[in-house]
C-alpha positions in Angstrom: 0.0 0.0 0.0 1.4 3.4 -1.0 1.2 6.3 1.5 1.6 9.9 0.3 2.9 12.4 2.7 2.3 16.0 1.7 4.5 18.8 3.1 3.7 22.5 2.2 7.0 24.4 2.3 7.4 28.0 3.1 10.3 29.7 4.8 11.4 26.7 6.9 15.0 26.2 5.6 16.2 25.6 9.1 13.9 22.6 9.7 13.0 21.3 6.3 15.7 18.6 5.8 15.0 17.1 9.3 11.3 17.1 8.5 11.6 15.4 5.2 14.2 12.8 6.5 11.7 11.9 9.3 9.5 10.6 6.4 12.2 9.1 4.2 13.7 7.2 7.2 10.4 5.6 8.2 10.5 1.8 8.9 7.7 1.5 6.3 9.3 2.3 2.9 6.4 2.3 0.4 6.1 6.1 0.6 5.6 9.0 -1.8 6.8 12.3 -0.4 5.4 15.4 -2.1 7.2 18.7 -1.2 5.1 21.6 -2.3 7.3 24.7 -2.5 4.8 27.6 -2.0 7.0 30.3 -3.5 9.3 30.3 -0.5 11.8 33.2 -0.7 14.5 31.5 1.3 16.7 28.4 0.5 13.8 26.0 1.0 13.2 25.5 -2.8 16.8 24.5 -3.3 16.7 22.2 -0.3 13.6 20.5 -1.8 15.4 19.8 -5.0 18.5 18.5 -3.2 16.3 16.1 -1.2 14.5 14.9 -4.4 17.9 14.3 -6.1 18.8 11.8 -3.5 15.6 9.8 -3.3 13.3 8.7 -6.1 10.3 8.6 -3.8 10.3 12.4 -3.5 8.3 14.7 -5.9 8.8 18.5 -5.7 6.2 21.0 -6.9 7.3 24.6 -7.3 4.4 27.0 -7.4 3.8 30.8 -6.8 2.9 31.7 -3.2 -0.8 31.1 -2.5 -0.9 29.9 1.1 -0.7 26.5 2.8 -4.2 25.6 1.7 -3.3 25.8 -2.0 -0.1 23.7 -1.4 -2.1 21.0 0.4 -4.8 20.9 -2.2 -2.2 20.7 -5.0 -0.5 17.8 -3.1 -3.8 15.9 -2.9 -4.3 16.4 -6.7 -0.8 15.0 -7.4 -0.9 12.2 -4.8 -0.8 8.6 -6.1 -1.1 7.0 -2.6 -4.0 4.9 -1.3 -3.8 7.0 1.8 -2.5 10.5 2.4 -1.0 12.4 5.4 -0.1 16.1 5.9 3.0 17.2 7.7 4.1 20.7 8.5 7.6 21.5 7.3 9.0 22.4 10.8 7.6 19.3 12.5 8.6 15.6 12.3 7.3 12.0 12.6 8.4 9.2 14.8 10.3 6.7 12.7 7.6 4.0 13.1 4.6 6.3 12.5 3.6 5.2 9.1 4.2 1.5 9.8 1.9 1.6 12.8 -0.8 3.5 10.8 -0.6 1.2 7.7 -1.0 -1.9 9.9 -4.1 -0.4 11.5 -5.8 0.8 8.3 -5.1 -2.5 6.4 -6.2 -4.8 9.1 -9.5 -3.0 9.7 -10.1 -1.3 6.3 -10.4 2.2 7.9 -11.2 5.5 6.3 -9.4 7.6 8.8 -7.0 6.9 11.7 -6.3 9.7 14.2 -3.3 9.7 16.5 -1.9 11.8 19.3 1.0 14.2 19.1 3.9 15.5 21.2 4.4 19.2 21.8 8.1 20.1 21.5 9.2 23.1 23.5 12.7 24.6 23.9 12.8 23.1 27.4 11.2 19.7 26.8 8.4 17.6 25.4 4.8 17.1 26.4 2.3 14.7 24.9 -1.1 16.3 24.3 -3.7 15.2 26.9 -6.7 13.4 25.4 -9.9 13.9 27.4 -12.7 12.3 25.4 -11.6 10.1 22.4 -11.4 6.4 23.1 -8.4 4.5 21.8 -10.5 2.1 19.8 -12.2 1.6 16.4 -15.5 3.4 15.7 -18.3 1.9 13.6 -20.4 4.0 11.2 -22.8 5.1 14.0 -20.0 6.1 16.3 -18.4 8.0 13.4 -21.4 10.4 13.5 -20.5 11.2 17.2 -16.9 12.0 16.2 -18.3 14.3 13.5 -20.5 16.0 16.1 -17.6 16.3 18.5 -15.5 18.0 15.8 -18.2 20.7 15.5 -18.5 21.2 19.3 -18.7 19.6 22.8 -21.8 19.0 24.8 -22.7 17.9 28.3 -19.9 16.2 30.4 -17.5 16.8 27.5 -17.5 20.5 28.5 -15.7 19.6 31.7 -12.7 19.8 29.4 -13.5 22.8 27.2 -9.8 23.1 26.3 -10.3 20.0 24.2 -12.8 21.6 21.8 -10.3 21.6 18.9 -8.7 18.2 19.7 -10.1 16.8 16.4 -9.2 19.8 14.3 -5.6 19.5 13.0 -5.2 17.7 9.7 -1.7 16.7 10.6 -2.7 14.1 13.1 -4.8 11.9 10.7 -4.1 9.5 7.9 -6.9 9.6 5.3 -8.1 7.3 2.6 -7.4 9.5 -0.4 -10.7 8.5 -2.2 -12.6 9.9 0.8 -11.2 13.4 0.1 -11.3 13.3 -3.6 -14.7 11.6 -4.1 -16.4 14.1 -1.8 -14.6 17.1 -3.3 -13.2 18.2 0.1 -10.6 20.9 0.0 -8.7 23.2 2.4 -9.8 26.9 2.4 -7.7 30.0 2.9 -6.8 31.0 6.5 -6.5 34.6 5.3 -10.3 34.6 4.7 -11.4 32.6 7.7 -8.8 33.6 10.3 -8.4 30.1 11.9 -9.8 26.5 12.1 -9.3 25.8 8.4 -8.0 22.3 9.3 -11.1 21.9 11.4 -13.4 22.9 8.6 -11.6 20.3 6.3 -11.9 17.6 9.0 -15.5 18.2 9.9 -16.4 17.3 6.3 -14.1 14.3 6.3 -15.5 13.0 9.5 -19.1 13.3 8.2 -18.3 11.2 5.1 -16.2 8.5 6.8 -17.7 5.1 7.6 -14.9 3.8 9.8 -12.5 5.6 12.2 -9.9 4.7 14.8 -8.0 6.7 17.4 -4.5 5.7 18.6 -3.6 7.4 21.9 0.1 7.5 21.2 2.4 10.4 20.3 3.4 9.7 16.7 3.8 13.3 15.5 6.2 15.9 16.9 4.7 19.5 16.8 7.3 22.2 17.2 6.0 24.9 19.6 9.0 27.2 19.3 8.1 29.2 16.2 7.4 32.7 17.5 6.2 33.8 14.0 3.3 31.4 13.9 -0.2 32.7 13.2 -1.4 32.0 16.7 1.2 34.3 18.2 0.4 37.4 16.1 -2.6 39.8 16.1 -5.0 38.9 13.3 -6.8 41.8 11.6 -10.6 41.7 11.2 -10.7 38.4 13.2 -14.4 38.8 14.3 -15.5 39.2 10.7 -13.4 36.2 9.5 -14.7 34.1 12.5 -18.3 34.8 11.5 -17.6 33.8 8.0 -16.0 30.5 9.3 -19.0 30.0 11.6 -21.4 30.5 8.7 -19.6 27.7 6.7 -19.7 25.4 9.7 -23.4 26.2 10.3 -24.1 25.3 6.7 -22.4 21.9 7.1 -24.2 21.3 10.3 -27.6 22.0 8.7 -26.8 19.8 5.7 -25.4 16.9 7.7 -27.8 16.8 10.7 -27.1 14.5 13.6 -28.3 14.5 17.2 -27.3 17.5 19.4 -25.8 19.3 16.5 -27.3 22.7 17.4 -26.1 22.4 21.0 -22.6 21.5 19.7 -22.5 24.6 17.4 -23.6 26.9 20.3 -20.7 25.5 22.4 -18.2 26.1 19.6 -19.3 29.7 19.1 -19.4 30.4 22.8 -16.1 28.8 23.8 -14.5 30.4 20.7 -15.0 33.9 22.2 -11.9 33.3 24.3 -9.8 33.0 21.2 -11.3 36.3 19.9 -10.5 38.1 23.1 -7.0 36.7 23.3 -6.4 37.9 19.8 -7.4 41.4 20.8 -4.9 41.3 23.7 -2.1 40.8 21.0 -3.0 44.1 19.4 -0.5 46.9 20.0 -3.2 49.5 20.6 -3.7 50.8 24.1 -6.3 49.9 26.7 -9.1 51.9 25.2 -8.6 50.4 21.7 -8.7 46.9 23.1 -11.7 47.7 25.3 -13.6 48.9 22.2 -12.9 45.6 20.4 -14.0 43.7 23.5 -17.3 45.6 23.4 -17.7 44.9 19.7 -17.3 41.1 20.3 -19.8 41.1 23.2 -22.3 43.0 21.0 -22.0 40.7 18.0 -25.4 39.0 17.3 -24.0 35.6 16.4 -22.1 35.3 19.6 -24.8 36.9 21.8 -27.3 34.2 20.5 -24.9 31.3 21.2 -23.9 32.6 24.6 -27.5 32.9 25.7 -28.1 29.2 24.9 -24.7 28.1 26.2 -24.9 25.8 29.3 -22.0 26.5 31.6 -23.0 24.1 34.3 -20.4 21.4 33.3 -17.5 23.9 33.0 -14.6 23.8 35.5 -15.0 26.6 38.1 -12.4 29.1 36.5 -14.0 28.6 33.1 -17.5 29.0 34.6 -16.5 32.4 36.1 -15.0 33.6 32.8 -17.9 32.6 30.7 -20.4 34.0 33.3 -18.7 37.4 32.8 -19.0 36.9 29.0 -22.6 35.9 29.2 -23.3 39.0 31.3 -21.4 41.1 28.7 -19.3 42.6 31.5 -16.5 43.9 29.2 -14.2 45.2 31.9 -14.3 42.0 33.8 -13.7 39.9 30.7 -10.8 42.2 29.7 -9.0 41.8 33.0 -9.6 38.1 33.3 -8.4 37.6 29.7 -5.2 39.5 30.5 -4.6 37.1 33.4 -5.2 34.1 31.1 -2.8 35.4 28.5 -0.1 35.9 31.1 -0.5 32.4 32.4 -0.5 31.0 28.8 2.7 32.9 28.0 4.4 31.8 31.2 3.5 28.2 30.4 5.3 28.3 27.0 
């Protein structure tokens, strides 16, 4: 069975060789590696060509810069593998990752296998905590629950609200290629939607899958030391972009209805307000500018409606206090509590 690994490449000359070698040195060798140079202005394009010259399993695509979504979509178009994986060019895989995944998908004829990952910091490594997925194989009925969870958490799941995006990243799945191609699923631009483009892709994949498994082992190494990442910088017009994203998710939820889908969507919107507020805190404007943006978020009709319906009874105490302030639209209280949250998050990096 041929597995295609797709790596979008842009300004990662420092890490690219190690990333690609983590694929080429896998214990499973029937691999196609597609390096998609997205118009990178550094030495990355040359490094891609050097890697390809040494291994016939490597294919390089040079294209004008269009964003990671165009690179991934192009990679899927060119892929010959029965299954595909996505790897970011500053991360790496354990050497047995693909062997373990191939064994799982071939033995059980699975559409998607998800696995856990290790967060790599300057001062050490930490495996991501899994709070609700079972390390087992899911049948077609259970797959619908995974789809619903990818849209939002409900009930007791909300005792771990930090896990809302646990199913989102596309890098921690291996996919049957036909599932993506036959259902015309593509990545959309993060510049238009602000965030969660992997999640939007996966929500559609999870709905169409008929079989799924989760392996609770850290097979992917996610580098958390890149200060220039999208999550560390202020994002302009984030509220407008978030509402566009939510409208796309809402359309999917209305098209592919399952039990508790409306409650799940309300939770996603409500919990996501924290991300909006944290983004404002990265803005270099002063207190009054930030306070104005906080008021704008709290007055937004989409979020007001979801927050009104949001059941906070299962949230941990500190989250309950925070979202109580948000539900009351107490902007000053939300501002100061968000500033504390941001300091704690920064200290924890």
